[in-house]
Backbone as JSON, one array per atom type, in Angstrom:
{
  "sequence": "XXXXXXXXXXXXXXXXXXXXXXXXXXXXXXXXXXXXXXXXXXXXXXXXXXXXXXXXXXXXXXXXXXXXXXXXXXXXXXXXXXXXXXXXXXXXXXXXXXXXXXXXXXXXXXXXXXXXXXXXXXXXXXXXXXXXXXXXXXXXXXXXXXXXXXXXXXXXXXXXXXXXXXXXXXXXXXXXXXXXXXXXXXXXXXXXXXXXXXXXXXXXXXXXXXXXXXXXXXXXXXXXXXXXXXXXXXXXXXXXXXXXXXXXXXXXXXXXXXXXXXXXXX",
  "N": [[2.09, -16.43, -12.44], [-0.78, -17.12, -11.8], [-3.86, -18.14, -10.58], [-6.36, -18.53, -12.56], [-8.9, -19.48, -12.3], [-9.86, -18.65, -9.88], [-9.55, -15.93, -9.87], [-9.85, -12.34, -10.34], [-8.92, -11.59, -12.69], [-8.49, -12.54, -16.15], [-7.24, -15.11, -18.36], [-6.88, -14.21, -20.98], [-6.07, -11.59, -20.83], [-3.37, -11.64, -20.61], [-2.18, -12.14, -22.97], [-0.76, -10.39, -24.51], [1.48, -7.55, -24.45], [1.88, -5.98, -21.23], [0.08, -7.26, -19.65], [-1.51, -5.82, -18.03], [-4.65, -4.69, -16.84], [-5.43, -2.13, -16.89], [-4.37, 1.07, -18.13], [-1.04, 1.89, -17.41], [1.26, 4.05, -15.81], [4.26, 3.5, -15.33], [6.66, 4.81, -15.09], [6.06, 7.27, -14.02], [6.01, 9.67, -15.35], [4.02, 10.73, -16.91], [1.52, 13.19, -17.87], [-0.74, 13.06, -16.22], [0.29, 11.77, -13.94], [2.2, 13.62, -13.09], [0.57, 15.8, -12.53], [-0.93, 14.74, -10.48], [1.02, 14.53, -8.47], [1.6, 17.24, -8.08], [-0.77, 18.13, -6.97], [-1.35, 16.37, -4.76], [1.07, 15.95, -3.57], [4.18, 14.42, -2.37], [5.14, 11.43, -0.57], [6.06, 11.66, 2.41], [5.81, 10.2, 4.76], [5.93, 7.47, 4.02], [8.52, 7.52, 3.04], [10.08, 8.0, 5.35], [9.33, 5.75, 6.83], [10.26, 3.77, 5.18], [13.04, 3.98, 5.41], [13.28, 3.25, 8.1], [12.23, 0.65, 7.97], [14.2, -0.59, 6.37], [16.45, -0.34, 8.01], [15.75, -1.99, 10.15], [15.31, -4.5, 8.89], [17.82, -5.1, 7.99], [19.12, -5.87, 10.21], [18.46, -8.45, 10.58], [19.62, -10.18, 8.77], [22.57, -10.85, 6.77], [22.47, -10.33, 4.02], [19.59, -9.23, 3.42], [16.46, -10.56, 2.26], [13.89, -9.2, 0.47], [10.49, -9.01, -0.24], [8.44, -7.42, -2.54], [5.15, -6.75, -2.83], [2.98, -6.0, -5.34], [4.78, -4.56, -6.83], [5.35, -3.58, -9.39], [5.14, -0.92, -10.11], [7.01, 1.64, -8.68], [6.35, 2.59, -5.46], [5.24, 5.71, -3.98], [7.69, 7.33, -2.18], [9.17, 5.06, -1.8], [11.51, 4.77, -3.18], [14.15, 4.47, -2.21], [14.19, 1.89, -1.33], [14.28, 0.33, -3.63], [16.7, 1.14, -4.58], [18.65, 0.24, -2.91], [21.48, -1.57, -2.67], [22.22, -3.41, -0.84], [20.31, -5.22, -0.19], [18.35, -8.05, -1.24], [16.03, -7.8, -3.62], [12.76, -8.74, -4.47], [10.4, -8.3, -6.76], [6.93, -8.5, -7.16], [3.85, -8.65, -8.99], [0.57, -8.25, -10.49], [0.84, -7.57, -13.05], [3.35, -7.04, -15.56], [6.53, -5.34, -15.48], [9.58, -3.44, -15.71], [10.34, -3.62, -13.12], [9.28, -5.92, -12.14], [9.79, -9.1, -11.01], [8.4, -11.43, -10.9], [5.25, -12.38, -12.12], [2.47, -12.63, -10.27], [-0.22, -13.75, -8.12], [-1.2, -12.29, -5.12], [-2.83, -13.62, -3.35], [-2.02, -16.21, -3.36], [0.91, -16.61, -2.71], [3.77, -17.5, -4.45], [5.95, -18.86, -2.98], [8.04, -20.62, -0.65], [7.39, -21.44, 2.84], [8.64, -19.21, 5.37], [10.52, -17.61, 3.91], [11.25, -14.9, 3.41], [12.85, -11.91, 4.67], [11.7, -9.48, 4.9], [8.67, -7.77, 3.94], [7.09, -5.65, 1.66], [4.2, -3.9, 1.09], [2.42, -1.78, -0.54], [-0.29, 0.29, -0.99], [-1.95, -1.75, -2.04], [-3.61, -3.68, -0.79], [-6.24, -2.79, -0.9], [-7.01, -3.51, -3.38], [-7.28, -6.21, -3.63], [-9.29, -9.19, -3.53], [-9.61, -10.61, -1.14], [-8.32, -9.45, 1.52], [-7.51, -10.48, 4.06], [-6.68, -13.07, 3.45], [-4.45, -12.56, 1.88], [-2.79, -11.29, 3.77], [-2.43, -13.41, 5.52], [-0.9, -15.06, 3.89], [1.36, -13.45, 3.68], [2.26, -13.6, 6.32], [2.91, -16.29, 6.36], [5.07, -16.61, 4.51], [7.01, -15.01, 5.55], [9.99, -14.94, 7.51], [10.56, -15.9, 10.94], [11.46, -13.69, 12.4], [10.81, -11.75, 10.66], [9.67, -8.69, 9.01], [6.88, -6.56, 8.16], [5.63, -4.05, 5.99], [2.88, -2.05, 5.4], [0.65, -0.07, 3.47], [-2.56, 1.32, 3.23], [-5.59, 2.6, 1.85], [-8.01, 4.71, 3.56], [-10.07, 7.01, 3.86], [-10.75, 7.45, 0.93], [-11.5, 7.7, -2.5], [-12.74, 5.44, -5.1], [-10.19, 4.22, -7.15], [-9.2, 2.44, -8.97], [-11.08, 1.55, -10.66], [-12.91, -1.22, -11.62], [-11.35, -2.8, -10.04], [-11.03, -2.28, -7.33], [-11.65, -2.59, -3.98], [-11.75, -2.46, -1.08], [-11.56, -0.67, 2.11], [-9.8, 0.62, 5.02], [-9.99, 1.53, 8.44], [-7.66, 2.84, 10.92], [-7.78, 1.16, 13.14], [-9.08, -1.06, 12.01], [-7.15, -1.82, 10.18], [-5.13, -2.57, 11.91], [-6.32, -4.81, 13.08], [-6.48, -6.44, 10.87], [-3.81, -7.1, 10.61], [-3.4, -8.71, 12.85], [-1.93, -10.92, 13.61], [0.59, -10.07, 13.92], [3.18, -8.32, 15.66], [3.09, -4.93, 16.61], [5.19, -2.4, 15.39], [5.13, 0.22, 14.51], [2.49, 2.5, 13.62], [-0.06, 4.35, 11.89], [-1.54, 7.38, 10.42], [-1.07, 7.81, 6.91], [-1.57, 9.88, 5.11], [-3.53, 12.76, 5.84], [-6.67, 14.42, 6.74], [-6.6, 16.61, 5.02], [-5.56, 15.74, 2.52], [-7.5, 13.82, 2.07], [-9.7, 15.47, 1.66], [-8.98, 16.74, -0.7], [-9.11, 14.58, -2.47], [-11.87, 14.19, -2.34], [-12.86, 16.55, -3.47], [-12.01, 16.3, -6.12], [-13.42, 13.97, -6.9], [-16.03, 14.7, -6.41], [-16.5, 16.6, -8.4], [-16.01, 14.98, -10.57], [-18.16, 13.23, -10.37], [-20.19, 14.72, -11.39], [-20.08, 14.46, -14.04], [-17.91, 15.5, -15.36], [-15.66, 14.19, -16.24], [-12.88, 11.92, -16.08], [-10.16, 12.71, -16.59], [-10.25, 15.56, -16.82], [-11.27, 16.19, -14.34], [-9.12, 16.03, -12.66], [-7.94, 18.49, -12.61], [-9.42, 20.21, -11.0], [-9.01, 19.99, -8.11], [-6.48, 21.11, -7.92], [-6.07, 23.98, -7.45], [-6.48, 23.95, -4.75], [-4.38, 22.76, -3.5], [-2.96, 23.42, -1.25], [-4.34, 22.51, 0.93], [-3.37, 20.06, 1.72], [-1.22, 20.57, 3.37], [-2.2, 21.0, 5.88], [-2.24, 18.53, 6.96], [0.1, 18.15, 8.3], [-0.3, 19.29, 10.7], [-2.37, 18.07, 12.17], [-2.8, 15.27, 14.44], [-2.39, 12.02, 16.01], [-5.28, 10.25, 17.22], [-7.41, 11.86, 16.27], [-6.53, 12.71, 13.77], [-6.17, 10.25, 12.55], [-8.78, 9.31, 12.43], [-9.82, 10.68, 10.31], [-8.19, 10.18, 8.21], [-6.66, 9.94, 4.99], [-5.27, 7.69, 4.28], [-3.72, 4.8, 5.85], [-0.96, 3.31, 7.69], [0.94, 0.34, 8.52], [3.51, -1.02, 10.34], [5.12, -3.87, 11.2], [6.09, -6.87, 13.02], [6.41, -10.31, 12.32], [4.56, -12.52, 14.33], [3.89, -15.01, 16.83], [1.86, -14.67, 18.48], [-1.54, -13.73, 18.72], [-3.5, -10.84, 18.64], [-6.28, -10.13, 20.78], [-9.87, -9.77, 20.34], [-10.93, -8.15, 22.39], [-8.91, -6.38, 22.92], [-9.02, -4.33, 21.14], [-10.64, -1.91, 21.62], [-9.02, -0.5, 23.5], [-6.78, -0.18, 21.93], [-7.67, 1.69, 20.07], [-8.18, 3.87, 21.78], [-5.61, 4.44, 22.59], [-4.48, 5.79, 20.51], [-3.15, 8.55, 20.48]],
  "CA": [[1.58, -17.53, -11.63], [-2.11, -16.7, -11.36], [-4.91, -19.15, -10.69], [-7.43, -17.79, -13.2], [-10.2, -20.01, -11.88], [-10.29, -17.93, -8.68], [-9.0, -14.59, -9.99], [-10.65, -11.32, -11.03], [-8.31, -11.45, -14.01], [-8.64, -13.72, -17.01], [-6.02, -15.49, -19.08], [-6.75, -13.45, -22.23], [-5.39, -10.31, -20.57], [-1.92, -11.83, -20.6], [-1.75, -12.58, -24.3], [0.11, -9.4, -25.12], [1.92, -6.41, -23.64], [2.28, -6.23, -19.85], [-0.95, -7.99, -18.95], [-2.26, -4.92, -17.16], [-6.03, -4.46, -17.28], [-5.56, -0.69, -17.0], [-3.15, 1.75, -18.6], [-0.17, 2.18, -16.28], [2.42, 4.9, -15.99], [5.24, 2.94, -14.41], [7.76, 5.77, -14.93], [5.61, 8.45, -13.29], [6.32, 10.87, -16.14], [2.87, 11.19, -17.68], [0.91, 14.43, -17.39], [-1.63, 12.72, -15.1], [1.11, 11.48, -12.76], [2.8, 14.88, -12.63], [-0.52, 16.59, -11.97], [-1.27, 14.12, -9.2], [2.05, 14.91, -7.49], [1.43, 18.66, -7.79], [-1.95, 18.3, -6.11], [-1.34, 15.57, -3.54], [2.41, 15.91, -3.0], [4.85, 13.14, -2.26], [4.75, 10.63, 0.59], [7.16, 11.68, 3.37], [5.61, 9.15, 5.76], [6.49, 6.24, 3.45], [9.98, 7.68, 2.94], [10.64, 7.78, 6.69], [9.09, 4.36, 7.21], [11.13, 2.92, 4.35], [14.36, 4.0, 6.04], [13.16, 2.44, 9.32], [12.05, -0.72, 7.51], [15.49, -1.1, 5.91], [17.36, -0.46, 9.15], [15.35, -3.16, 10.93], [15.48, -5.73, 8.14], [19.26, -5.36, 7.85], [19.57, -6.47, 11.46], [18.03, -9.85, 10.61], [20.41, -11.02, 7.87], [23.67, -10.15, 6.12], [21.86, -9.82, 2.8], [18.15, -9.5, 3.61], [15.61, -10.77, 1.1], [12.66, -8.42, 0.64], [9.46, -9.19, -1.25], [7.54, -6.29, -2.76], [3.89, -7.17, -3.44], [2.52, -4.82, -6.06], [6.02, -3.82, -7.06], [5.6, -3.21, -10.79], [5.35, 0.51, -10.05], [7.64, 2.02, -7.43], [5.44, 3.41, -4.67], [5.72, 7.01, -3.53], [8.5, 7.25, -0.98], [9.84, 3.76, -1.71], [12.64, 4.74, -4.1], [15.36, 4.01, -1.55], [14.1, 0.43, -1.22], [14.72, -0.23, -4.91], [18.07, 1.57, -4.86], [19.56, -0.3, -1.9], [22.18, -2.75, -3.18], [22.53, -4.32, 0.27], [19.23, -6.17, -0.03], [17.9, -8.78, -2.43], [14.64, -7.37, -3.8], [11.95, -9.56, -5.37], [9.18, -7.58, -7.05], [5.83, -9.25, -7.79], [2.64, -7.89, -9.28], [-0.31, -8.97, -11.41], [1.25, -7.22, -14.41], [4.81, -7.0, -15.64], [7.26, -4.12, -15.78], [11.0, -3.68, -15.47], [10.51, -3.86, -11.68], [8.6, -7.16, -11.78], [10.54, -10.35, -11.16], [7.45, -12.53, -11.07], [3.82, -12.03, -12.18], [1.85, -13.59, -9.35], [-1.35, -13.31, -7.33], [-0.82, -12.26, -3.71], [-3.63, -14.57, -2.58], [-1.26, -17.46, -3.33], [2.3, -16.21, -2.97], [4.45, -18.73, -4.89], [7.22, -19.08, -2.3], [7.94, -21.52, 0.5], [7.31, -20.84, 4.17], [9.87, -18.67, 6.0], [11.46, -17.27, 2.83], [11.66, -13.5, 3.32], [13.16, -11.14, 5.88], [10.81, -8.34, 4.93], [7.69, -7.65, 2.86], [6.6, -4.29, 1.46], [2.96, -3.97, 0.33], [2.0, -0.38, -0.5], [-1.45, 0.59, -1.84], [-2.3, -2.99, -2.73], [-4.65, -4.47, -0.12], [-7.58, -2.35, -1.32], [-7.26, -4.04, -4.71], [-7.4, -7.68, -3.61], [-10.62, -9.61, -3.11], [-9.61, -11.1, 0.23], [-7.12, -8.94, 2.19], [-7.08, -11.36, 5.15], [-5.95, -14.18, 2.84], [-3.14, -12.03, 1.47], [-1.99, -11.07, 4.97], [-2.06, -14.74, 6.0], [0.2, -15.48, 3.03], [2.52, -12.66, 4.09], [2.72, -14.21, 7.57], [3.47, -17.62, 6.05], [6.35, -16.57, 3.78], [7.99, -14.27, 6.34], [10.72, -15.64, 8.54], [10.03, -15.64, 12.28], [11.81, -12.32, 12.8], [10.56, -10.89, 9.51], [8.79, -7.55, 9.22], [6.02, -6.18, 7.05], [5.16, -2.67, 5.94], [1.69, -1.96, 4.55], [-0.14, 1.16, 3.39], [-3.87, 1.03, 2.66], [-6.47, 3.77, 1.98], [-9.2, 4.76, 4.42], [-11.0, 7.96, 3.26], [-10.27, 7.67, -0.42], [-12.47, 7.19, -3.46], [-12.32, 4.36, -6.0], [-9.15, 4.7, -8.07], [-8.79, 1.39, -9.92], [-12.3, 1.12, -11.33], [-13.49, -2.5, -11.18], [-10.36, -3.56, -9.27], [-10.86, -1.55, -6.08], [-12.65, -3.3, -3.2], [-11.8, -2.39, 0.38], [-10.91, 0.41, 2.84], [-9.56, 0.26, 6.42], [-9.61, 2.47, 9.48], [-6.42, 2.39, 11.54], [-8.09, -0.01, 13.97], [-9.35, -2.18, 11.1], [-5.87, -2.22, 9.61], [-4.41, -3.3, 12.96], [-6.95, -6.12, 13.22], [-6.07, -7.22, 9.7], [-2.46, -7.59, 10.91], [-3.46, -9.12, 14.26], [-0.93, -11.96, 13.87], [1.89, -9.39, 13.92], [3.39, -7.32, 16.72], [3.2, -3.61, 15.99], [6.35, -1.54, 15.61], [4.62, 1.57, 14.33], [1.28, 2.57, 12.8], [-0.67, 5.68, 11.92], [-1.99, 7.9, 9.13], [-0.11, 8.12, 5.86], [-1.98, 11.24, 4.78], [-4.65, 13.09, 6.71], [-7.93, 14.94, 6.2], [-6.37, 17.54, 3.92], [-5.49, 14.95, 1.28], [-8.83, 13.21, 1.88], [-10.58, 16.5, 1.11], [-8.6, 16.92, -2.1], [-9.72, 13.46, -3.2], [-13.32, 14.41, -2.4], [-13.11, 17.63, -4.44], [-11.87, 15.74, -7.47], [-14.47, 13.0, -7.23], [-17.3, 15.42, -6.46], [-16.59, 17.17, -9.75], [-16.08, 13.83, -11.49], [-19.5, 12.65, -10.31], [-21.1, 15.59, -12.15], [-19.91, 14.13, -15.45], [-16.82, 16.29, -15.95], [-14.69, 13.29, -16.86], [-11.78, 11.56, -15.2], [-8.95, 13.51, -16.82], [-10.5, 16.96, -16.51], [-11.53, 16.32, -12.9], [-7.83, 16.14, -11.97], [-7.56, 19.9, -12.54], [-10.21, 20.97, -10.05], [-8.43, 20.14, -6.77], [-5.16, 21.72, -7.98], [-5.99, 25.27, -6.73], [-6.62, 23.73, -3.3], [-3.29, 21.88, -3.1], [-2.48, 23.84, 0.07], [-5.05, 21.79, 1.98], [-2.59, 18.91, 2.2], [-0.25, 20.98, 4.39], [-2.84, 20.88, 7.18], [-1.99, 17.18, 7.48], [1.27, 18.19, 9.18], [-0.74, 19.84, 11.98], [-3.16, 17.06, 12.88], [-2.04, 14.18, 15.01], [-3.06, 11.02, 16.82], [-6.56, 9.64, 16.89], [-8.24, 12.77, 15.5], [-6.04, 12.66, 12.4], [-6.41, 8.9, 12.03], [-10.21, 9.16, 12.16], [-10.15, 11.35, 9.04], [-7.04, 9.99, 7.34], [-6.84, 9.42, 3.63], [-4.72, 6.34, 4.28], [-3.04, 4.4, 7.08], [0.14, 2.37, 7.51], [1.27, -0.58, 9.61], [4.84, -1.62, 10.33], [5.07, -4.85, 12.26], [6.94, -8.06, 12.96], [5.69, -11.58, 12.42], [4.44, -12.96, 15.72], [3.1, -16.22, 17.09], [0.75, -14.25, 19.32], [-2.61, -13.03, 18.03], [-4.21, -9.94, 19.54], [-7.66, -10.54, 21.04], [-10.87, -8.73, 20.04], [-11.1, -7.25, 23.51], [-7.82, -5.4, 22.97], [-9.19, -3.3, 20.12], [-11.04, -0.59, 22.14], [-7.84, 0.17, 24.08], [-5.9, 0.21, 20.82], [-8.21, 2.95, 19.54], [-7.99, 4.92, 22.79], [-4.18, 4.75, 22.7], [-4.06, 6.59, 19.35], [-3.17, 9.93, 21.0]],
  "C": [[0.27, -17.09, -10.99], [-3.1, -17.82, -11.6], [-6.16, -18.47, -11.24], [-8.82, -18.28, -12.82], [-10.76, -19.21, -10.69], [-9.82, -16.47, -8.7], [-9.98, -13.64, -10.65], [-10.1, -11.06, -12.42], [-8.58, -12.7, -14.84], [-7.4, -13.9, -17.87], [-5.8, -14.65, -20.34], [-6.03, -12.12, -22.04], [-3.88, -10.43, -20.73], [-1.38, -12.33, -21.94], [-0.77, -11.65, -24.96], [0.47, -8.33, -24.11], [2.23, -6.83, -22.21], [1.29, -7.11, -19.1], [-1.76, -7.12, -18.02], [-3.65, -4.68, -17.73], [-6.3, -2.98, -17.45], [-4.27, -0.09, -17.52], [-2.33, 2.18, -17.39], [0.95, 3.13, -16.69], [3.47, 4.49, -14.97], [6.36, 3.94, -14.13], [7.36, 6.99, -14.11], [5.82, 9.75, -14.04], [5.15, 11.41, -16.94], [2.32, 12.49, -17.09], [0.02, 14.16, -16.18], [-0.83, 12.48, -13.83], [1.74, 12.75, -12.2], [1.76, 15.77, -11.96], [-0.92, 16.05, -10.6], [-0.26, 14.53, -8.13], [1.94, 16.39, -7.11], [0.3, 18.88, -6.79], [-1.76, 17.63, -4.76], [0.04, 15.5, -2.88], [3.02, 14.53, -3.02], [4.42, 12.44, -0.98], [5.9, 10.6, 1.6], [7.04, 10.61, 4.45], [6.21, 7.83, 5.27], [8.01, 6.33, 3.36], [10.65, 7.43, 4.29], [10.5, 6.31, 7.1], [9.95, 3.39, 6.41], [12.53, 2.86, 4.94], [14.36, 3.15, 7.31], [13.05, 0.96, 8.97], [13.4, -1.33, 7.13], [16.46, -1.27, 7.08], [17.04, -1.67, 10.0], [15.66, -4.45, 10.18], [16.96, -6.1, 7.98], [19.86, -5.95, 9.12], [19.29, -7.97, 11.5], [18.9, -10.77, 9.76], [21.52, -10.19, 7.23], [23.2, -9.54, 4.8], [20.37, -10.13, 2.86], [17.43, -9.67, 2.27], [14.26, -10.11, 1.36], [11.73, -8.67, -0.55], [8.61, -7.93, -1.33], [6.3, -6.82, -3.48], [3.25, -5.93, -4.06], [3.68, -3.93, -6.45], [6.3, -3.43, -8.49], [5.85, -1.71, -10.93], [5.96, 0.85, -8.7], [6.72, 2.97, -6.67], [6.07, 4.71, -4.23], [6.46, 6.87, -2.21], [9.3, 5.98, -0.85], [11.07, 3.66, -2.61], [13.9, 4.14, -3.48], [15.38, 2.49, -1.41], [14.64, -0.23, -2.49], [16.18, 0.08, -5.21], [19.1, 0.95, -3.93], [20.18, -1.61, -2.38], [22.48, -3.77, -2.09], [21.43, -5.33, 0.53], [18.95, -6.88, -1.35], [16.4, -8.53, -2.58], [13.94, -8.25, -4.83], [10.62, -8.84, -5.57], [8.14, -8.46, -7.72], [4.66, -8.31, -8.02], [1.78, -8.73, -10.22], [-0.08, -8.52, -12.85], [2.76, -7.0, -14.4], [5.32, -5.6, -15.94], [8.73, -4.43, -15.54], [11.29, -3.94, -13.99], [9.94, -5.2, -11.23], [9.49, -8.37, -12.06], [9.59, -11.48, -11.5], [6.02, -11.97, -11.12], [3.08, -13.08, -11.37], [0.71, -12.92, -8.59], [-0.99, -13.4, -5.86], [-1.68, -13.16, -2.83], [-2.94, -15.92, -2.44], [0.19, -17.13, -3.69], [3.14, -17.44, -3.28], [5.85, -18.92, -4.31], [6.98, -19.96, -1.08], [7.8, -20.74, 1.8], [8.67, -20.28, 4.59], [10.94, -18.3, 4.97], [12.05, -15.88, 2.97], [11.92, -12.87, 4.69], [12.22, -9.94, 6.01], [9.86, -8.36, 3.75], [7.14, -6.23, 2.86], [5.35, -4.39, 0.58], [2.26, -2.61, 0.45], [0.87, -0.14, -1.5], [-1.84, -0.6, -2.69], [-3.53, -3.66, -2.11], [-6.06, -4.03, -0.45], [-7.98, -2.95, -2.66], [-7.37, -5.55, -4.77], [-8.77, -8.05, -3.08], [-10.68, -9.99, -1.64], [-8.33, -10.66, 0.94], [-6.61, -9.87, 3.29], [-6.29, -12.56, 4.62], [-4.55, -13.75, 2.44], [-2.24, -11.84, 2.69], [-1.57, -12.4, 5.6], [-0.9, -15.31, 5.18], [1.49, -14.73, 3.37], [3.12, -13.27, 5.36], [3.43, -15.54, 7.28], [4.86, -17.52, 5.44], [7.41, -15.72, 4.49], [8.72, -15.21, 7.29], [10.23, -15.17, 9.91], [10.3, -14.21, 12.74], [11.49, -11.3, 11.7], [9.57, -9.77, 9.8], [7.99, -7.24, 7.95], [5.71, -4.7, 7.14], [4.01, -2.61, 4.94], [1.1, -0.56, 4.62], [-1.44, 0.83, 2.67], [-4.77, 2.25, 2.84], [-7.56, 3.58, 3.03], [-10.23, 5.69, 3.75], [-10.5, 8.34, 1.86], [-11.23, 7.01, -1.4], [-11.87, 6.08, -4.34], [-11.32, 4.89, -7.02], [-8.61, 3.62, -9.0], [-10.02, 0.75, -10.56], [-12.81, -0.21, -10.77], [-12.57, -3.3, -10.26], [-10.02, -2.82, -7.97], [-11.99, -2.0, -5.15], [-12.82, -2.87, -1.74], [-11.09, -1.16, 0.94], [-10.77, 0.01, 4.31], [-9.34, 1.5, 7.27], [-8.27, 2.01, 10.05], [-6.66, 1.17, 12.41], [-8.36, -1.25, 13.11], [-8.09, -2.72, 10.48], [-5.07, -3.03, 10.64], [-5.0, -4.7, 13.14], [-6.6, -7.02, 12.04], [-4.7, -7.85, 9.94], [-2.36, -8.06, 12.37], [-2.47, -10.22, 14.61], [0.49, -11.39, 13.84], [1.98, -8.48, 15.14], [3.65, -5.97, 16.04], [4.49, -2.91, 16.39], [5.92, -0.08, 15.53], [3.39, 1.52, 13.44], [0.73, 3.99, 12.88], [-1.13, 6.11, 10.55], [-0.82, 8.07, 8.16], [-0.34, 9.56, 5.41], [-3.3, 11.5, 5.5], [-5.87, 13.64, 6.01], [-7.76, 15.94, 5.07], [-6.33, 16.83, 2.58], [-6.83, 14.28, 1.0], [-9.79, 14.21, 1.26], [-10.25, 16.78, -0.35], [-9.16, 15.81, -2.98], [-11.22, 13.7, -3.38], [-13.68, 15.5, -3.4], [-13.05, 17.06, -5.86], [-13.05, 14.83, -7.83], [-15.87, 13.61, -7.16], [-17.53, 15.98, -7.86], [-16.74, 16.05, -10.78], [-17.48, 13.24, -11.52], [-20.53, 13.47, -11.09], [-20.95, 15.39, -13.65], [-18.8, 14.89, -16.14], [-15.83, 15.4, -16.7], [-13.49, 13.09, -15.98], [-10.57, 12.46, -15.37], [-9.14, 14.96, -16.41], [-10.7, 17.18, -15.0], [-10.24, 16.47, -12.09], [-7.4, 17.59, -11.8], [-8.23, 20.63, -11.39], [-9.62, 21.05, -8.64], [-7.09, 20.88, -6.76], [-5.09, 23.08, -7.27], [-6.06, 25.12, -5.22], [-5.51, 22.84, -2.76], [-2.81, 22.17, -1.68], [-3.2, 23.11, 1.22], [-4.22, 20.64, 2.56], [-1.58, 19.3, 3.29], [-0.86, 20.98, 5.79], [-2.61, 19.5, 7.8], [-0.77, 17.14, 8.4], [0.9, 18.71, 10.57], [-1.47, 18.79, 12.81], [-2.3, 15.94, 13.43], [-2.95, 13.18, 15.72], [-4.38, 10.54, 16.28], [-7.42, 10.54, 16.01], [-7.83, 12.78, 14.03], [-6.35, 11.31, 11.76], [-7.87, 8.7, 11.67], [-10.63, 9.78, 10.83], [-9.08, 11.16, 7.99], [-7.44, 9.52, 5.95], [-6.33, 7.99, 3.52], [-3.98, 6.07, 5.57], [-1.92, 3.43, 6.75], [0.28, 1.47, 8.73], [2.66, -1.13, 9.35], [4.91, -2.59, 11.49], [5.97, -6.04, 12.0], [6.08, -9.31, 13.08], [5.72, -12.09, 13.86], [3.66, -14.27, 15.78], [1.9, -15.91, 17.99], [-0.26, -13.48, 18.47], [-3.32, -12.1, 19.02], [-5.67, -10.36, 19.64], [-8.63, -9.41, 20.7], [-11.02, -7.7, 21.15], [-10.02, -6.19, 23.65], [-8.06, -4.21, 22.05], [-9.7, -1.96, 20.66], [-9.88, 0.19, 22.74], [-6.9, 0.63, 22.99], [-6.37, 1.54, 20.23], [-7.94, 4.1, 20.5], [-6.53, 5.35, 22.89], [-3.66, 5.55, 21.5], [-4.13, 8.08, 19.73], [-2.23, 10.83, 20.21]]
}
């Protein structure tokens, strides 16, 4: 369910196979995926937040309905979400996989108002043309007590070629979700992971090639462990990515609240 007149994708892409414009490793078993995990590690922040997300969403309904936007590939740390039989999971993405219930564009989520108890959108908002439109759609299809969890890069290089558009600071991410009350927010990964990305893309920019460039940051994998030391605003200012966990609200934060929001990141 994609409106091709207003999409970066075209109808011809969906004539065969999954409809993906790029080669995808949905299983995470390819050499590139394994090498990425060796270098950058897993996502303990998402794993902890996923447990919190599930505990909150289960308080709202007997069998909560959760929408995953960009759910064709299971995000790092989100395995428990897909394995939980106590929730009804609806996976959407712009390409199909065994995890995709519906191929749809997040700019126009094809569900009625007040449908879902929770929405999970991990490493997706950087790939949409209009993040604010997508977040408005999330607000629309969430029930009044519904919650959202989002992860979006900040200090991270282009990783989806022509389909990578936007980055957010923690404050920018909070403003994007200004129609939600915040439960928790902060860095997903810090300056150590950001530096590993920079090493890879520095080498890549010299013409080494995408695949070979993945080898260069591997000897420096230990840099990511420094992310466990940093904290608060200083870590957020240099984070590789940020997260937001919040609840749908009828109140919108005001522009004048943003400086204090930044100062409170201690």
